LOLO-301694 format. One record per residue: x, y, z of N, C-alpha, C, O in turn; residue number from 1. Coordinates in pm, 1 decimal. Layout:
BEGIN
- nx,ny,nz,cax,cay,caz,cx,cy,cz,ox,oy,oz,n
- X,Y,Z,X,Y,Z,X,Y,Z,X,Y,Z,NUM;
...
This chain:
BEGIN
- nx,ny,nz,cax,cay,caz,cx,cy,cz,ox,oy,oz,n
- -13178.0,5366.8,3367.0,-13040.9,5384.5,3326.7,-13044.7,5412.7,3178.7,-13116.7,5345.6,3104.8,1;
- -12969.6,5509.4,3134.5,-12958.9,5544.5,2993.9,-12880.9,5441.8,2918.5,-12799.1,5370.8,2977.1,2;
- -12903.8,5431.8,2790.7,-12836.6,5327.0,2707.9,-12681.5,5344.2,2714.0,-12609.5,5244.7,2722.8,3;
- -12632.8,5464.7,2709.7,-12486.0,5485.9,2704.4,-12428.3,5440.5,2840.2,-12317.5,5387.5,2848.3,4;
- -12506.0,5462.9,2943.8,-12447.5,5419.5,3086.0,-12448.1,5269.7,3086.6,-12353.5,5209.0,3136.7,5;
- -12553.0,5205.4,3031.8,-12557.7,5058.3,3032.7,-12442.4,5005.2,2951.4,-12380.1,4908.0,2994.1,6;
- -12409.7,5062.0,2837.4,-12298.9,5013.8,2754.2,-12166.8,5035.2,2828.0,-12079.6,4948.4,2824.7,7;
- -12151.6,5146.8,2892.7,-12028.7,5175.0,2968.6,-12011.6,5065.7,3083.5,-11902.7,5011.6,3102.6,8;
- -12115.1,5038.8,3152.4,-12109.8,4939.6,3261.7,-12076.0,4802.1,3203.4,-11995.3,4728.9,3260.6,9;
- -12133.6,4768.8,3096.8,-12110.3,4636.9,3036.1,-11960.9,4625.3,2986.3,-11898.4,4519.9,2997.9,10;
- -11907.2,4739.1,2930.2,-11772.0,4743.1,2884.1,-11671.6,4729.4,2999.0,-11569.5,4661.4,2989.3,11;
- -11706.1,4796.7,3106.0,-11617.1,4791.7,3223.1,-11615.4,4643.8,3284.7,-11511.9,4594.5,3329.5,12;
- -11730.6,4581.4,3283.5,-11739.9,4441.1,3328.7,-11654.8,4353.4,3241.6,-11579.3,4269.8,3291.3,13;
- -11666.4,4372.0,3108.9,-11586.9,4285.4,3021.4,-11438.4,4306.0,3037.0,-11362.2,4209.5,3031.2,14;
- -11395.1,4428.7,3056.6,-11251.8,4461.9,3076.1,-11206.8,4401.1,3200.6,-11096.5,4346.3,3201.4,15;
- -11279.1,4404.0,3307.3,-11242.1,4345.0,3437.4,-11236.2,4193.5,3424.6,-11141.5,4132.2,3473.9,16;
- -11331.7,4133.2,3361.7,-11331.8,3986.9,3335.4,-11212.4,3945.0,3254.5,-11153.0,3841.7,3285.3,17;
- -11173.3,4018.7,3152.5,-11058.1,3981.9,3071.3,-10928.4,3991.1,3159.0,-10839.0,3906.9,3150.2,18;
- -10923.7,4093.2,3240.1,-10803.6,4111.7,3323.9,-10798.8,3994.6,3424.0,-10688.4,3948.6,3453.1,19;
- -10908.0,3944.2,3477.3,-10909.6,3834.5,3568.4,-10878.3,3700.2,3499.9,-10822.3,3609.9,3562.0,20;
- -10914.0,3688.8,3375.0,-10896.5,3554.4,3312.9,-10774.5,3534.7,3238.3,-10742.2,3420.2,3206.5,21;
- -10699.9,3638.9,3205.4,-10572.0,3620.0,3122.7,-10453.2,3662.7,3204.8,-10457.1,3753.6,3287.7,22;
- -10344.6,3588.4,3174.6,-10222.5,3604.4,3255.1,-10148.1,3739.7,3219.0,-10100.6,3810.1,3308.1,23;
- -10140.1,3772.3,3088.1,-10064.2,3893.3,3044.4,-10146.7,3978.8,2954.1,-10109.4,3992.2,2837.5,24;
- -10255.3,4038.3,2996.3,-10332.3,4121.0,2909.2,-10256.4,4253.1,2874.9,-10169.0,4296.8,2949.9,25;
- -10289.8,4310.3,2768.2,-10245.6,4438.3,2724.7,-10351.2,4499.6,2634.2,-10440.2,4429.9,2585.5,26;
- -10341.2,4629.2,2611.9,-10439.5,4696.5,2530.2,-10360.4,4775.2,2420.8,-10256.7,4835.2,2449.1,27;
- -10410.8,4772.9,2299.7,-10350.2,4846.7,2190.6,-10404.7,4988.1,2187.8,-10524.0,5011.2,2207.4,28;
- -10311.6,5085.5,2162.2,-10352.3,5225.1,2154.4,-10298.8,5279.7,2027.1,-10177.2,5292.2,2013.0,29;
- -10381.5,5312.5,1934.7,-10343.6,5368.1,1806.0,-10347.0,5526.6,1818.2,-10302.0,5598.3,1728.8,30;
- -10401.9,5574.8,1931.3,-10424.0,5713.1,1953.9,-10541.7,5768.9,1881.9,-10561.6,5890.4,1881.6,31;
- -10620.0,5685.7,1821.1,-10743.2,5723.3,1753.0,-10855.1,5731.9,1867.1,-10835.5,5694.5,1982.8,32;
- -10968.0,5782.9,1822.2,-11077.0,5804.6,1912.9,-11127.1,5671.3,1982.4,-11155.5,5672.8,2102.2,33;
- -11137.5,5558.8,1908.2,-11185.5,5439.2,1960.3,-11091.5,5376.0,2071.8,-11134.2,5332.1,2178.6,34;
- -10967.0,5377.0,2035.8,-10867.4,5318.8,2129.2,-10843.4,5408.0,2251.6,-10812.2,5359.3,2360.3,35;
- -10859.3,5545.5,2230.7,-10847.9,5636.8,2344.9,-10969.0,5617.1,2438.2,-10953.1,5618.7,2560.2,36;
- -11085.9,5599.2,2383.6,-11201.3,5570.0,2469.9,-11178.1,5434.0,2543.4,-11215.5,5420.7,2659.9,37;
- -11120.3,5339.6,2479.5,-11092.9,5212.2,2549.0,-10994.5,5234.8,2665.7,-11009.8,5171.8,2770.3,38;
- -10895.0,5322.3,2650.4,-10806.8,5349.6,2761.6,-10886.3,5414.8,2875.9,-10869.1,5381.1,2993.0,39;
- -10974.9,5510.5,2837.3,-11060.0,5571.9,2937.8,-11146.1,5467.3,3016.2,-11160.8,5472.4,3138.3,40;
- -11200.9,5373.6,2936.7,-11284.3,5273.8,3010.9,-11193.9,5183.6,3098.1,-11237.3,5143.2,3206.0,41;
- -11073.1,5151.3,3056.8,-10979.1,5076.0,3142.6,-10952.5,5148.8,3266.1,-10950.0,5088.3,3373.3,42;
- -10931.7,5279.7,3258.3,-10903.0,5360.8,3373.4,-11020.6,5362.7,3471.9,-11004.5,5358.3,3593.8,43;
- -11146.0,5369.7,3408.2,-11266.3,5365.7,3495.6,-11283.6,5233.2,3568.4,-11330.5,5225.3,3682.0,44;
- -11239.7,5122.0,3490.1,-11260.7,4988.3,3545.1,-11165.7,4964.2,3665.8,-11194.6,4881.7,3752.5,45;
- -11055.8,5035.4,3669.3,-10956.1,5006.6,3775.6,-10917.0,5137.3,3849.8,-10800.4,5163.9,3878.7,46;
- -11021.1,5215.2,3878.0,-11007.1,5332.7,3969.4,-10896.3,5425.0,3929.0,-10816.8,5468.5,4012.3,47;
- -10890.4,5455.4,3801.3,-10794.4,5559.9,3758.5,-10660.0,5507.9,3709.3,-10575.7,5585.1,3663.7,48;
- -10640.6,5379.1,3718.5,-10512.2,5321.9,3670.1,-10541.0,5215.0,3561.6,-10654.1,5168.1,3548.8,49;
- -10441.6,5179.1,3487.3,-10451.2,5075.8,3391.5,-10345.0,4974.9,3437.2,-10225.6,5001.2,3422.8,50;
- -10388.1,4855.9,3493.9,-10289.5,4762.2,3554.5,-10216.4,4666.6,3456.7,-10161.1,4564.3,3497.0,51;
- -10218.2,4702.2,3333.2,-10154.3,4621.6,3232.0,-10092.2,4712.3,3123.4,-10127.3,4830.0,3114.2,52;
- -10003.9,4660.2,3044.7,-9934.7,4751.9,2941.6,-10025.7,4803.1,2836.1,-10124.0,4739.5,2798.1,53;
- -9991.9,4917.3,2790.0,-10063.8,4978.0,2676.7,-9959.5,4980.4,2558.7,-9850.5,5035.3,2574.5,54;
- -9992.1,4924.4,2449.0,-9905.4,4898.5,2338.9,-9941.7,4996.3,2220.8,-10056.2,5002.9,2176.0,55;
- -9839.6,5069.8,2174.8,-9856.0,5151.3,2056.3,-9759.2,5097.8,1952.7,-9639.0,5088.2,1977.4,56;
- -9812.7,5062.9,1836.1,-9720.4,5013.6,1726.1,-9694.2,5138.0,1645.2,-9782.0,5193.9,1579.5,57;
- -9563.0,5180.5,1653.5,-9523.8,5301.9,1584.8,-9476.4,5268.6,1440.1,-9372.0,5206.4,1420.5,58;
- -9554.6,5310.9,1342.9,-9519.7,5287.6,1204.0,-9428.5,5398.0,1153.2,-9383.7,5390.4,1038.7,59;
- -9399.7,5497.4,1230.4,-9315.2,5610.2,1187.9,-9392.9,5709.5,1097.3,-9333.1,5802.0,1042.3,60;
- -9521.1,5691.0,1082.7,-9600.7,5775.6,998.7,-9694.6,5869.8,1070.0,-9778.7,5933.5,1006.7,61;
- -9681.6,5879.1,1197.4,-9767.9,5969.5,1275.4,-9711.1,6114.2,1280.2,-9589.5,6132.4,1273.4,62;
- -9795.6,6212.8,1291.6,-9752.5,6345.8,1304.2,-9683.8,6366.0,1433.9,-9722.2,6302.0,1531.8,63;
- -9580.3,6454.1,1443.2,-9513.4,6472.3,1571.3,-9611.2,6516.5,1681.9,-9585.7,6486.7,1798.6,64;
- -9719.7,6584.8,1650.9,-9813.6,6627.6,1754.7,-9884.2,6506.5,1811.6,-9919.2,6506.4,1929.6,65;
- -9906.7,6402.2,1730.6,-9970.2,6280.6,1782.2,-9876.0,6207.2,1879.7,-9922.6,6153.2,1980.0,66;
- -9747.5,6204.5,1852.5,-9651.2,6137.4,1942.4,-9647.7,6219.2,2068.1,-9644.9,6160.2,2176.1,67;
- -9647.6,6355.3,2062.7,-9654.0,6432.0,2176.9,-9778.1,6409.3,2262.1,-9770.7,6403.7,2384.9,68;
- -9891.3,6396.5,2195.4,-10015.3,6360.6,2263.1,-10005.8,6231.1,2339.2,-10042.9,6219.5,2456.0,69;
- -9952.3,6131.5,2264.2,-9930.1,5998.7,2328.1,-9844.0,6003.0,2452.9,-9877.4,5946.9,2557.2,70;
- -9730.4,6072.8,2437.9,-9639.0,6078.9,2546.1,-9696.9,6156.2,2664.6,-9682.3,6114.3,2779.5,71;
- -9762.7,6269.3,2636.6,-9826.9,6351.9,2745.4,-9927.1,6271.6,2819.1,-9922.2,6268.3,2942.1,72;
- -10019.1,6205.6,2752.4,-10120.8,6129.6,2821.0,-10073.5,6005.1,2887.5,-10127.5,5966.3,2991.1,73;
- -9974.0,5940.6,2831.5,-9917.6,5825.4,2893.3,-9855.5,5863.7,3026.3,-9869.8,5789.6,3123.5,74;
- -9786.3,5978.1,3033.9,-9731.7,6031.0,3161.5,-9837.1,6068.8,3256.7,-9829.2,6033.8,3374.5,75;
- -9939.3,6141.2,3210.3,-10048.5,6199.6,3292.3,-10126.6,6087.2,3353.5,-10162.0,6094.7,3471.1,76;
- -10155.5,5981.6,3277.7,-10237.4,5867.9,3324.1,-10157.3,5760.4,3384.5,-10213.9,5662.6,3433.3,77;
- -10024.5,5772.4,3384.5,-9932.7,5673.1,3448.7,-9941.9,5538.6,3376.1,-9941.6,5433.1,3439.4,78;
- -9949.9,5543.2,3246.7,-9956.7,5422.4,3168.2,-9824.4,5348.5,3154.0,-9720.4,5413.7,3144.2,79;
- -9823.4,5222.4,3152.4,-9704.0,5139.2,3121.0,-9704.2,5127.8,2972.9,-9751.5,5027.7,2919.2,80;
- -9653.6,5225.7,2904.5,-9657.9,5239.9,2759.0,-9542.0,5164.4,2692.6,-9425.0,5191.6,2719.5,81;
- -9577.6,5068.0,2604.1,-9475.3,4993.6,2531.0,-9495.1,5041.7,2385.7,-9604.3,5035.7,2329.2,82;
- -9379.8,5091.2,2327.2,-9385.4,5135.7,2188.9,-9304.6,5032.2,2107.1,-9189.1,5003.5,2138.5,83;
- -9366.7,4978.5,2004.2,-9303.1,4883.3,1923.4,-9295.3,4934.0,1782.6,-9385.6,5003.1,1735.4,84;
- -9182.7,4898.5,1711.7,-9177.1,4938.8,1570.0,-9091.7,4830.0,1504.0,-9036.8,4741.4,1569.4,85;
- -9083.6,4841.0,1375.9,-9015.9,4744.9,1288.8,-8895.5,4825.4,1228.2,-8909.7,4887.2,1122.6,86;
- -8783.5,4823.8,1292.8,-8667.5,4889.8,1250.5,-8624.6,4854.5,1111.3,-8590.1,4942.7,1032.7,87;
- -8626.1,4721.6,1077.6,-8593.8,4675.0,946.6,-8695.0,4730.0,839.2,-8656.8,4775.0,731.2,88;
- -8817.4,4723.2,874.4,-8916.7,4779.2,786.8,-8905.6,4923.7,761.4,-8928.3,4969.3,649.4,89;
- -8869.5,5001.8,867.2,-8851.5,5146.9,851.4,-8728.6,5183.5,768.9,-8725.1,5291.4,709.7,90;
- -8631.1,5099.5,763.7,-8510.9,5135.4,693.8,-8520.8,5091.0,537.9,-8437.9,5132.1,456.7,91;
- -8622.6,5008.4,502.8,-8637.3,4967.3,367.9,-8715.4,5064.4,278.7,-8772.3,5162.4,326.7,92;
- -8717.0,5036.2,151.0,-8801.3,5115.9,61.1,-8939.4,5066.0,66.4,-8965.2,4950.2,33.4,93;
- -9028.6,5148.2,106.4,-9169.8,5113.1,117.9,-9253.5,5209.4,31.8,-9234.3,5330.8,37.8,94;
- -9346.7,5154.3,-48.6,-9444.2,5232.5,-119.3,-9559.4,5271.5,-32.1,-9634.8,5185.0,12.5,95;
- -9576.3,5403.0,-5.4,-9685.5,5442.9,78.7,-9813.6,5457.8,-0.1,-9914.4,5499.0,57.3,96;
- -9815.4,5427.1,-126.9,-9939.0,5437.7,-207.5,-10030.8,5320.4,-176.1,-10151.6,5339.1,-190.8,97;
- -9988.9,5205.5,-135.9,-10064.4,5091.4,-102.3,-10066.8,5078.6,55.1,-9972.0,5030.7,117.3,98;
- -10176.9,5122.7,112.1,-10187.8,5132.9,259.7,-10165.5,4996.4,325.0,-10095.1,4985.6,425.4,99;
- -10223.4,4897.1,269.8,-10217.4,4758.8,332.7,-10066.3,4713.0,328.8,-10010.1,4671.7,430.2,100;
- -10007.9,4722.0,214.7,-9865.1,4677.7,202.6,-9774.2,4762.1,288.9,-9680.5,4710.4,349.7,101;
- -9800.9,4892.0,295.0,-9718.8,4984.8,376.4,-9732.0,4948.4,521.0,-9629.4,4929.1,586.1,102;
- -9851.1,4937.2,577.1,-9869.6,4907.4,717.8,-9823.6,4766.5,749.5,-9772.0,4745.2,859.2,103;
- -9838.6,4669.8,662.1,-9788.4,4532.5,690.3,-9637.6,4536.3,701.5,-9581.5,4472.2,790.2,104;
- -9569.4,4610.3,613.2,-9424.9,4619.1,618.7,-9368.6,4687.5,741.2,-9257.7,4658.7,786.4,105;
- -9449.5,4780.3,794.3,-9402.6,4862.8,908.5,-9432.7,4800.4,1039.6,-9372.9,4838.4,1140.3,106;
- -9527.4,4700.9,1044.2,-9554.0,4638.2,1176.2,-9438.0,4554.3,1222.8,-9363.1,4495.5,1144.8,107;
- -9426.7,4551.8,1358.5,-9314.8,4467.4,1408.5,-9328.4,4319.0,1373.6,-9437.9,4262.8,1372.3,108;
- -9216.5,4259.7,1346.3,-9208.9,4114.8,1310.8,-9191.4,4031.1,1432.2,-9120.2,4073.5,1523.3,109;
- -9246.9,3922.5,1440.5,-9236.1,3833.2,1558.7,-9111.7,3743.7,1540.5,-9082.2,3660.9,1626.7,110;
């Protein structure tokens, strides 16, 4: 077995175990390459479906084409997509020059 296949099998095992052990699992999807691969692994682990919610935290700073990508693949893959944002943070004055302060202000508050 090649190394990449071994890593894939181990990842799928871990995803299935997490699903079996936790009551309300979810997976975060930033639409970046790493989290998109994670969605693909989740789909492999459960025969083409993802049996738990996929969460995207929308900071309002994504390109429209990225949102279109998200919506298209969420529909195509049948994902239970939950989009969260911080309406209060989006309406305030935020300095986008400090990435950490910006992203912290735009994340949903509990």
